[in-house]
C-alpha positions in Angstrom: 0.0 0.0 0.1 1.3 3.4 -0.9 2.6 5.8 1.8 0.9 9.1 2.4 2.7 12.5 2.6 1.9 16.1 3.5 2.8 17.9 0.3 1.4 21.5 0.9 1.0 23.9 3.8 -1.1 27.0 4.0 -1.1 29.4 6.9 -3.0 32.7 6.9 -2.1 35.7 9.1 -2.9 34.7 12.7 -3.7 36.7 15.8 -5.8 39.8 15.7 -7.2 39.3 12.3 -10.5 41.1 12.1 -13.2 41.7 9.4 -12.7 38.3 7.7 -14.9 35.2 8.3 -13.6 31.9 9.2 -14.9 30.6 5.9 -12.8 33.3 3.9 -9.8 32.4 6.0 -10.3 28.7 5.4 -10.5 29.3 1.7 -7.3 31.3 1.7 -5.5 28.6 3.6 -6.5 25.9 1.2 -5.5 28.1 -1.8 -2.1 28.7 0.0 -1.5 25.0 0.6 -2.4 24.1 -3.0 -0.1 26.7 -4.3 2.7 25.7 -1.8 2.5 22.0 -3.2 2.6 23.4 -6.8 -0.9 22.1 -7.4 -3.9 23.7 -9.0 -7.2 23.6 -7.0 -8.6 21.4 -9.7 -6.2 18.6 -8.6 -8.0 18.4 -5.3 -10.4 15.5 -5.1 -10.8 15.5 -1.2 -11.8 18.2 1.3 -12.0 17.6 5.1 -12.9 20.7 7.3 -13.2 21.3 11.0 -15.3 24.1 12.3 -14.2 26.6 14.9 -16.1 28.2 17.6 -18.4 30.2 15.3 -19.4 27.0 13.5 -17.5 27.6 10.3 -16.1 26.6 7.9 -18.6 23.9 6.7 -19.0 21.6 3.7 -20.1 24.7 1.8 -16.5 25.6 1.6 -16.5 23.5 -1.4 -18.6 26.0 -3.2 -16.5 28.8 -2.2 -13.5 27.1 -3.5 -15.2 26.0 -6.7 -14.2 22.4 -6.3 -16.3 20.0 -8.2 -16.6 16.2 -8.4 -14.9 15.6 -5.0 -14.4 12.0 -4.1 -14.1 12.7 -0.3 -15.9 15.5 1.5 -16.6 15.5 5.2 -16.6 17.6 8.5 -14.5 16.3 11.3 -15.4 17.1 14.8 -13.0 15.9 17.6 -12.2 19.4 19.0 -8.5 20.0 19.4 -7.8 16.5 18.1 -9.6 17.2 14.8 -6.6 18.1 12.6 -4.8 14.9 13.6 -8.1 12.9 12.8 -8.4 14.7 9.5 -4.8 14.1 8.4 -5.1 10.4 9.3 -8.4 10.1 7.5 -6.8 11.8 4.4 -3.7 9.5 4.6 -5.8 6.4 4.6 -8.0 7.7 1.7 -5.0 8.4 -0.5 -3.2 5.1 0.5 -6.3 3.1 -0.5 -7.1 5.0 -3.5 -10.3 6.6 -2.3 -8.9 10.0 -3.2 -5.6 11.4 -4.7 -5.2 14.8 -3.1 -7.0 15.9 0.0 -7.0 19.3 1.7 -7.5 19.3 5.5 -8.3 22.8 6.9 -9.3 24.5 10.0 -10.3 28.1 10.7 -11.6 30.2 13.6 -12.4 33.8 14.5 -13.1 33.8 18.2 -11.6 37.3 18.8 -13.6 40.3 18.3 -12.1 44.0 18.3 -13.7 44.9 21.6 -13.9 41.4 23.2 -11.5 39.3 25.0 -10.1 35.7 25.0 -12.4 34.9 28.0 -15.3 35.8 25.8 -14.3 33.3 23.1 -14.3 30.1 25.1 -17.1 30.2 27.7 -19.2 27.3 28.8 -22.6 26.8 27.5 -25.6 24.9 28.7 -27.4 25.0 32.2 -29.5 22.0 32.3 -28.7 18.7 34.1 -25.0 18.1 35.3 -24.0 21.2 33.3 -26.4 23.2 35.5 -24.8 21.7 38.6 -21.3 22.7 37.4 -22.5 26.2 36.5 -23.9 26.5 40.1 -20.6 25.6 41.5 -18.7 28.0 39.4 -17.1 25.3 37.2 -17.8 26.8 33.9 -14.7 27.1 31.8 -11.8 24.9 30.5 -9.4 26.8 32.8 -11.1 25.4 35.9 -11.2 21.8 34.7 -7.6 21.8 33.6 -6.6 23.5 37.0 -8.4 20.5 38.7 -6.4 18.1 36.4 -3.1 19.9 37.2 -3.9 20.1 41.0 -4.4 16.4 41.1 -1.2 15.8 39.4 0.7 18.1 41.9 -1.0 16.4 44.9 -0.2 12.9 43.6 3.3 13.4 42.2 4.7 16.5 43.8 4.7 18.5 40.6 5.2 22.3 41.0 4.2 25.4 39.4 7.8 26.1 38.7 8.1 23.0 36.7 5.2 23.9 34.6 6.8 27.4 34.3 9.9 25.8 32.7 7.6 24.6 29.8 6.4 28.2 29.3 9.9 29.7 29.5 11.2 27.2 27.0 8.4 27.6 24.4 8.9 31.4 24.6 12.6 30.9 23.8 11.4 29.0 20.8 8.8 31.6 19.9 11.5 34.4 19.9 12.9 32.8 16.7 9.5 32.5 15.0 8.6 35.5 12.9 4.8 34.6 12.9 4.6 33.9 16.7 2.2 36.4 18.5 4.5 36.6 21.5 8.3 36.7 21.0 9.7 38.7 23.9 11.5 36.2 26.2 10.1 35.5 29.8 11.8 34.3 32.8 10.6 31.8 35.4 10.1 34.7 37.9 7.8 36.4 35.4 5.9 33.2 35.0 5.3 32.9 38.7 4.4 36.6 39.0 1.8 36.4 36.2 -1.7 36.4 37.5 -3.3 33.2 38.8 -6.1 32.2 36.4 -7.3 29.1 38.2 -5.1 27.8 40.9 -2.5 26.3 40.1 -2.5 27.7 36.6 -1.0 31.2 36.0 -1.7 33.3 32.9 1.6 32.2 31.3 0.4 28.6 31.7 -2.6 29.2 29.4 -2.7 29.3 25.6 -3.3 32.2 23.3 -6.6 33.1 21.5 -6.1 33.6 17.8 -7.9 34.3 14.6 -6.7 32.5 11.5 -6.6 29.4 9.4 -4.3 26.5 8.4 -4.4 23.7 5.9 -2.4 20.9 4.5 -2.6 18.9 1.4 -2.2 15.0 1.7 -1.4 12.8 -1.3 0.7 9.9 -1.9 4.4 9.8 -1.3 5.3 8.9 -4.8 3.3 12.0 -6.0 4.6 14.2 -3.4 8.2 13.7 -4.4 7.4 15.3 -7.8 5.7 18.3 -6.3 7.1 21.7 -5.3 8.0 21.1 -1.5 10.1 18.4 0.3 7.6 15.9 1.4 6.8 15.0 5.0 5.7 11.3 5.1 2.8 10.3 7.4 4.2 7.1 9.0 1.6 6.3 11.7 -1.5 7.6 13.4 -4.0 6.7 16.2 -6.8 8.0 18.3 -7.9 7.5 21.8 -11.2 9.0 23.2 -11.5 8.3 27.1 -14.2 10.9 27.8 -14.2 13.2 30.7 -14.2 10.7 33.5 -14.3 12.5 36.8 -16.0 10.1 39.1 -14.5 8.4 42.1 -11.3 6.3 41.2 -11.0 7.7 37.9 -7.5 8.6 36.5 -8.6 12.1 35.4 -5.6 14.4 35.4 -3.2 11.5 35.9 -3.6 9.4 32.6 -4.8 10.8 29.2 -5.7 9.3 25.9 -2.0 10.0 24.9 -1.2 6.8 26.8 -3.2 4.6 24.2 -2.7 6.7 21.1 0.9 7.4 21.3 2.2 3.8 21.5 -0.3 2.7 18.8 0.9 5.4 16.4 4.5 4.5 17.0 3.7 0.8 16.4 2.1 1.7 13.1 5.0 3.7 12.1 7.4 0.9 12.9 9.5 2.9 15.3 9.9 3.3 19.1 10.0 6.2 21.6 13.8 6.1 21.4 13.6 7.0 17.7 11.7 10.1 18.1 13.8 13.4 17.4 11.3 16.1 17.7 8.0 16.7 19.6 5.2 19.0 18.6 2.6 18.6 21.6 -0.9 20.2 21.9 -0.3 22.7 24.6 -3.6 24.5 25.6 -1.9 24.6 29.0 1.6 23.8 30.2 0.1 21.0 32.2 -1.0 19.3 28.9 2.5 19.1 27.6 3.7 17.7 30.8 1.2 15.0 31.0 1.5 14.1 27.5 5.4 13.6 27.8 4.6 11.1 30.5 1.9 9.3 28.7 3.9 8.9 25.6 6.6 7.4 27.7 9.4 10.0 27.4 9.7 10.0 31.2 8.2 7.9 34.0 4.7 8.9 35.3 4.9 11.7 37.7 8.3 12.9 36.3 7.1 15.1 33.5 7.5 18.3 35.4 11.1 17.4 36.5 11.9 16.3 32.9 10.8 19.8 31.7 12.6 21.7 34.4 15.9 19.9 33.5 15.8 21.8 29.9 15.3 18.9 27.8 12.4 20.7 25.7 14.2 24.0 25.3 16.6 25.2 22.6 19.8 23.0 22.9 17.9 20.3 24.7 17.9 16.7 23.7 14.2 16.6 22.9 13.1 19.8 21.2 9.4 20.5 21.8 6.9 23.1 20.4 9.7 24.9 18.3 7.4 27.5 17.1 6.3 28.5 20.4 3.2 26.3 20.4 -0.2 27.6 21.4 1.4 29.2 24.6 3.4 31.8 22.6 3.1 31.1 18.8 -0.6 31.1 17.9 -3.7 29.0 18.7 -5.3 27.1 15.8 -6.2 24.0 18.0 -4.4 20.9 16.7 -3.1 22.5 13.6 -0.5 24.6 15.7 1.7 21.6 16.2 1.0 20.3 12.6 2.2 23.5 11.1 5.4 23.5 13.0 6.0 19.8 12.4 5.7 20.4 8.7 8.0 23.4 8.6 10.6 21.6 10.7 10.3 18.3 8.8 11.0 20.3 5.6 14.1 21.9 7.2 12.5 25.3 6.5 12.4 26.7 10.1 15.3 29.1 9.7 16.9 30.2 13.0 15.0 27.7 14.9 15.5 24.8 12.7 16.6 21.7 14.6 19.3 19.3 13.3 17.5 16.0 13.8 14.0 15.7 12.4 13.7 12.2 10.9 10.9 11.2 13.4 8.4 13.8 14.5 5.6 13.0 16.9 2.6 15.3 16.9 -0.3 15.3 19.3 -3.7 16.8 19.3 -6.0 17.0 22.4 -9.7 17.8 22.5 -12.1 18.8 25.1 -11.1 18.4 28.8 -8.7 15.5 28.0 -11.7 13.8 26.3 -10.0 13.2 22.9 -6.6 12.5 21.6 -5.0 12.0 18.2 -1.2 11.1 17.5 0.6 11.4 14.2 4.1 10.2 13.5 5.8 12.0 10.6 9.1 11.5 8.8 11.0 14.8 8.1 11.8 15.8 4.5 10.6 12.4 3.2 13.6 10.4 4.3 
């Protein structure tokens, strides 16, 4: 069976991008990705979309792009895991001949000129259990992730300073990324002095809010090698959907879907954890990076904080992680943020922040409150 590759990448302007709809941004990202690959839009016979907070883009993006006679068209909804799911679906389609060139795209416009990030990601619903949570004040992702982080702290002795090491390292990477929203270096002291959002999470433990869009083109590895860019092969993928299990004796906050999806994706790729050169991890919070490190097996359970504090993830470390700044400092396009940087690094096009070893790249996507997980294993520069 033919291998699949990412052959095109499109990224719009990100951040405070106003007066453009998510659909417009999605269409631009697909056009940029096709042009990047050296393909005409008419070469696309597959389109996978995932909607942002405003409910767009939708299947009607096909009409906006003027695509006809598609062999594959679907909306994928797994929250922050959606990009990983889309790319896996596209890879399977081109490997089996169900399609030959598939665009995968996400766009969102949560920011408004007079609004705030807090306005963009509030909780909804007031009936049943949701009403109970609303009455208790547990109405935002910040609070649920704070609960998860606190449980990890109490169980393993993890500290806020250890989470801060992740934020500091990713800002170091972001300082070398010309499209990152936050590029000014921060210190651990600045992390500790930043406001508490939901104890134990500080402001600098939390991701950005961004408007923008990203897309990739997935095709066969054979075809990708004849196109305009160095291909990034898709070696393995997997999903895990544990749901939000918060009842007594659950592992909420201690074990995530990464523990199942990571090893399965590595097995599919035919590699081991020791072969991984580079990590691009979903980082809605610093805590998410830490627990994913543990669940993927890069360090023992309970040692993720200490592992990060030792400097392994930062520039010059032995396991570079989120080299574009991630969602904490780069930009927030859900699971497409790590995908974009994985492709750029895999091609060897990251400029000042380019890492030397990029043969095996592991990418994660996390959806909901640790409810969904997707893992990709990529091969840099089609090696």
